[in-house]
C-alpha positions in Angstrom: -44.6 125.1 79.2 -47.6 126.8 81.2 -48.8 126.2 84.7 -53.0 125.5 85.4 -53.7 128.6 87.4 -55.6 126.9 89.7 -58.3 129.0 90.3 -60.6 129.1 92.9 -63.6 126.9 91.7 -66.1 128.8 93.8 -66.5 132.3 92.8 -68.3 134.1 94.9 -69.4 132.6 98.9 -72.1 134.6 100.4 -72.5 133.2 104.0 -73.3 129.8 103.5 -74.3 130.0 99.7 -71.0 129.1 97.3 -71.4 130.2 93.9 -69.4 127.8 91.6 -68.1 129.3 88.5 -68.9 126.1 87.0 -72.8 127.1 87.9 -72.0 130.5 86.3 -71.0 128.4 82.8 -74.1 127.5 82.8 -75.8 130.0 83.5 -74.5 131.9 80.5 -74.8 128.9 78.1 -78.6 129.8 79.3 -78.5 133.1 78.5 -76.8 132.3 75.0 -79.3 130.2 74.3 -82.0 132.8 74.9 -79.8 135.8 72.5 -79.5 133.1 69.9 -83.1 132.0 70.1 -84.0 135.1 69.5 -82.4 135.6 66.8 -82.8 133.0 65.3 -86.8 133.7 65.0 -85.6 135.9 61.9 -84.1 133.0 60.0 -86.8 130.9 57.6 -88.5 129.1 58.4 -89.0 131.0 61.9 -90.2 134.3 60.9 -93.6 133.4 58.9 -94.6 129.7 58.5 -96.6 129.3 55.9 -100.3 128.4 56.8 -99.2 128.7 60.7 -98.5 131.6 63.1 -94.8 132.2 63.4 -92.5 131.4 66.3 -92.2 133.6 68.9 -90.2 134.7 72.2 -92.5 132.4 74.3 -91.4 129.1 71.9 -87.5 130.0 72.8 -88.1 130.5 76.7 -90.5 126.7 76.9 -88.0 125.5 74.6 -85.0 126.2 77.1 -87.1 125.2 80.2 -87.8 122.1 78.8 -84.2 121.7 77.6 -82.6 122.4 81.0 -84.6 119.5 82.2 -83.3 116.9 79.5 -79.8 118.3 80.0 -79.8 118.0 83.8 -81.7 114.9 83.6 -80.2 112.8 80.5 -76.6 113.8 81.5 -77.4 112.6 84.8 -78.6 109.1 83.7 -76.7 109.1 80.3 -73.6 109.6 82.9 -74.6 106.5 85.3 -75.5 103.8 82.0 -72.9 104.4 79.8 -69.4 105.4 82.1 -70.3 103.3 85.9 -73.5 101.3 85.3 -72.3 98.6 87.8 -71.2 101.3 90.2 -74.7 102.5 90.5 -76.3 99.7 90.1 -75.5 98.8 93.5 -75.4 102.0 94.7 -78.6 103.3 93.2 -79.4 106.5 95.6 -76.5 107.7 94.3 -77.8 108.4 91.2 -79.6 111.4 93.1 -76.2 112.9 93.9 -75.5 115.3 91.0 -73.4 117.6 93.3 -71.3 114.9 93.8 -70.1 115.0 89.9 -71.1 112.9 87.3 -72.3 113.7 83.7 -72.6 113.1 80.3 -72.9 115.0 77.1 -74.4 112.3 74.9 -76.9 111.4 77.5 -78.2 115.0 77.8 -78.3 115.6 74.5 -80.5 112.4 74.6 -83.0 114.4 77.1 -83.0 117.1 75.3 -84.6 115.1 72.5 -87.1 113.5 74.2 -87.5 117.4 76.1 -88.1 118.2 72.7 -90.7 115.5 71.7 -92.5 116.1 74.5 -92.2 120.4 73.3 -93.8 119.0 69.9 -96.2 117.2 70.6 -97.8 119.5 72.8 -97.6 122.6 70.7 -98.5 120.9 67.1 -95.0 121.3 65.7 -92.9 118.9 63.6 -90.2 117.2 65.8 -87.2 118.0 63.3 -88.7 121.3 62.9 -87.6 122.4 66.5 -84.7 120.3 66.1 -83.2 122.5 63.6 -84.5 125.7 65.4 -82.3 124.6 68.5 -79.1 122.7 66.8 -77.6 126.5 66.0 -77.8 127.9 69.1 -76.0 124.6 71.2 -72.6 125.2 70.7 -72.0 128.0 72.5 -73.1 126.3 75.4 -70.9 123.8 74.8 -68.1 126.6 74.6 -69.0 127.7 78.1 -69.5 124.0 79.7 -65.7 124.0 78.9 -64.4 127.2 80.2 -65.8 125.4 83.2 -63.6 122.2 82.7 -60.7 124.5 82.6 -61.4 126.7 85.4 -62.1 123.4 87.5 -59.0 121.9 86.4 -61.3 118.9 84.9 -60.8 116.9 81.8 -57.6 117.7 81.1 -55.9 116.0 78.2 -53.0 112.9 77.7 -49.6 113.7 77.7 -47.9 115.4 75.1 -44.3 116.7 73.8 -42.6 119.2 76.9 -41.7 121.3 73.7 -45.5 122.1 72.8 -45.7 125.5 73.7 -49.3 125.3 74.9 -48.7 122.1 77.0 -49.9 122.8 80.2 -49.1 121.0 83.9 -52.8 120.2 85.8 -51.6 120.0 89.2 -54.3 116.8 89.7 -52.9 115.6 86.8 -49.0 115.1 88.2 -45.9 117.2 87.0 -45.9 116.7 83.3 -47.3 119.0 80.5 -50.7 117.5 78.9 -52.7 119.2 76.0 -55.2 121.8 77.5 -57.9 119.8 75.9 -60.9 121.6 77.1 -59.1 124.6 75.0 -59.5 122.1 72.1 -63.2 121.5 73.0 -63.8 125.2 73.4 -62.4 126.3 70.5 -63.8 123.3 68.0 -67.1 121.9 69.0 -67.8 125.1 70.6 -66.8 128.1 68.2 -65.6 126.7 65.2 -69.1 124.5 65.3 -70.9 127.0 65.8 -69.9 129.2 63.2 -70.0 126.8 60.5 -73.6 125.8 61.6 -75.1 129.4 62.0 -74.3 129.9 58.7 -75.3 127.0 57.3 -78.9 127.5 59.1 -79.2 131.0 58.0 -80.6 130.0 55.0 -83.5 128.1 54.5 -83.0 124.1 54.4 -84.8 120.9 54.1 -86.5 120.1 57.4 -84.0 118.1 59.4 -80.4 118.9 57.5 -79.7 121.8 59.9 -79.8 118.8 62.9 -78.3 116.2 61.1 -75.2 118.8 60.6 -75.1 119.2 64.1 -75.2 115.2 64.9 -72.2 115.1 62.0 -70.3 118.8 62.9 -70.2 117.4 66.6 -69.6 113.8 66.7 -66.2 114.6 64.4 -65.0 117.6 66.7 -65.3 115.7 69.5 -64.0 112.4 68.1 -61.4 114.3 66.9 -60.7 115.8 70.5 -60.5 112.5 72.6 -57.2 112.1 70.6 -55.8 114.6 72.8 -58.1 114.4 76.1 -57.3 111.5 78.8 -60.0 109.1 79.1 -61.9 108.2 82.2 -59.6 106.2 84.5 -61.7 103.5 84.9 -62.4 102.7 81.6 -59.4 103.7 79.5 -58.7 102.9 76.5 -61.5 100.6 74.9 -61.5 98.2 72.0 -59.7 99.3 68.6 -58.2 101.9 70.8 -60.7 104.2 71.3 -62.4 105.8 74.0 -66.0 105.1 75.3 -66.6 109.0 73.9 -65.2 108.3 70.4 -67.5 104.8 70.1 -70.4 107.2 71.6 -69.8 109.4 69.1 -69.7 107.2 66.1 -73.6 107.0 66.1 -73.8 110.0 66.2 -72.0 110.9 63.0 -73.7 107.9 61.2 -77.3 109.2 62.1 -76.0 112.7 60.8 -74.9 111.1 58.2 -78.5 109.4 57.1 -81.0 112.1 58.5 -78.9 114.4 55.9 -79.6 112.0 52.9 -83.0 111.3 53.8 -83.7 114.8 54.5 -82.5 115.5 51.2 -84.7 113.1 49.3 -87.9 114.6 50.9 -89.5 117.3 48.7 -89.8 120.8 50.0 -92.5 121.6 52.2 
């Protein structure tokens, strides 16, 4: 079995300013979005919109700015509502203590949806056209986030067979080997989902189907990863033997399937 290397979460110290690895993974995620977004401009229908102007680099920059706001605000509010609603109801001022940790992917996703609605209305673009543009650029950012989780030695996996070659001991979780679930999520909902989604989105699809593919793909990969990831200590396993993460994935998968079928029946634009 392996031992987690216990990497210092501070990548660089400049006097009183500490630059954390986790912050650097966020910067990497944003840089990857810019790179992939500019590559996405070469795909149909964004390269030459019929009857409208083609998308430009400025669109990518504006979406990134609004998306960052959506991720931070939605991720924090979602964590407070989904995981510790009673605690934050009793301590409302701590909602703003983002430095204390606590972010939810599902909340961040909802925050991004709201930000993209704002963007689409302000630019006069169909919302699903915007989400179809963004969806293939998201998984690499998720992969970067999981690298940050691994460096911090957090969100570790459940106990595993001691004979598992890649079983890992995380110092904060005791002396028994666990699944390195951060690595599983990096490979699944990060790299593999990116490859599948990028290949799917390279050809023009019915409006909404690329977004639906993301919802289904992420929901399935995350649902599977939760079987290996240690549930939140204050929640544990919920009804039907599923974790909170799995329960939050079910409406994603169902919504993605419904959106894909609905989009497929619409006439081509």
